[in-house]
N, C-alpha and C positions, 0 to 999 in steps of 0.2 A: 857486846860486840856490835850490835846494830847501830850504836851511836857512831862508830867508825865507818861502817859500810854504807850507811844511808846517803851521806854526801856523794859517795862514788856512784851509787845507784841513781841519784838525781842527774848527774852528768851523763851516765850511760843512757838513761831514758831520753834525754835531749838528743843525743847522738843517734839512738835507735829510731826516734821519730824522724829525724832528718834523713836517715838512710831509707826508711820505709816510704817516705814521700818521694824520694829520688827514684826508688824502684817503681812506684805507682806511675810516676811521670814517664819513665822509660817504657813501661808496658803500654801506656796510653799512646806514646809515640809509635810503638811497634804496631798497635792496632790500626792507627791511622795509615801507616805506611803499607800495611797489608791490604787495607781497603783500597788504597789508591794505586796499588801494584807498583810501588816505588822500586827502584833498582835494588838488586840483591846486595850491593855494597853497603847501602844505607842500613838495611836490615841487619847485615853482618856486624856493622859498627854498634848498632843498638844492642845486639846480642852480647857483644864483648863487654859493653858497659853494664848490662844486666848481670853478667857473670861476676864481674868485679864487685858490684854492689851486693850481690847475694853472698859473696865471700866475706865482705865486711859485716853483713848481717849475721852470718854464722859466728864471726868473732864476737859480735855483740852478745849473741845468745850464750856463747861459752863463758864470757866474762860475767854475765848476769847469773848464769848457773853457778859459777864459783862463789859469787856473793851469797846466793841463796844457800849454798852448801855450808857456809859458815854458821848459818842458823839452823842447820840440819833440815833444810827444805829442798824440794826439787822444783825445777823450772816447769811448772804446770800452772793452770789457772788457780787451783787451790793453793799451791805453793806461794804464788804472788799475793793472793788474798791474805794468807797467814803472815807473810812478810810485812805487809802493810799494817796488819793488826798489831804485830810486835812493835813496829815503828811508832804506831799511835800510842800504844801502852807506854813507850819510852818518851812520850811527850814530844815527838817529832811531828812537824807539819807535813802530812802526807797528801794534802789536797792536790797540789800541782803535779807531783810525781805519779800519783795514782791516775790522774787525769791523762797524763802523757802515756801511761801504760794502756789505758783503755783506747786511746787514739791509735796507738801502735797496733793493737789487736784489730780494730776496725779497718785500718788501712791494709793490714795483712790479709784480711778476708777479701777485700776488693782486689788486691794483687792476685790472690789465688784464683778468683773468678776470671779476671782478665787473662791471666796466664793460660788457663784452661781453654778459653775462647781462642786465644792466639795460637795455641798448640793445635786446636781443631782446624783452624784456618790454614795453618802450615801443612797439616796432614792432607787436607783437600787439595791444596796446590801441588803437593808432591804426587798425589794420585793422578791428577791431570797431566802432570809432566811425564809420569811413568806411562800413562796411556798414549800420550803423543809420541813418545819414543818407540813404543811397541808398534804403533801404526807406521811410523817412518821405517822401521825395520821390516815391515811387511807382515806383522803379526796382528791379528785382530784382537779385539778385547775377548777375553775368555768367554766363549759361548758354551753354556752347559746344555748338553743334550742327554737323552736317555736311550739306553740300549734296549733290545727286546726283553732282557731279563730285569729291567728296571734300574740297572746300574747307571751312574752318571759318567759322562765323558766330556772333557774340555777340548773344544775344537780350536786349533790354531793354524794360521797360514804360515808357510815357511819361506816364501819368496820375499826378497827385500824390494822396497820401492825405490831406494836410493843406495848408492854405494860411495864409500869414502876412501 
């Protein structure tokens, strides 16, 4: 069966690498736009492109998983290693395809790291926005004080600085 599925796997790997590179590029763009505090519309467009690319990568994963299941393997690191061993035993040239797989894994790790950094940046920006809104509403940042019994209290002001 591997003789029939391996050519499909080769095409899938090329597509998977292309999608992985695209996602890395989008995440890099997002990083730069977050650093430069670009307008929200640009970041929203990048987010939409990321969502579409991730959806395509999910489809890639599902297709690859189906191919591996024909060999009674799972889409894991060990499953891919076993798949390539079976292909090699069947005298198929696995050099390029296994290299593509390794590159996809490497790029995926870079994507995960960038995505985590971008998420942290967005979280910080959201916190700053929330604090600014609280100040405009006349509410101070939550100041924690202690009562005579040692219990904590959060102090807030209730008057608005502006009205709309």
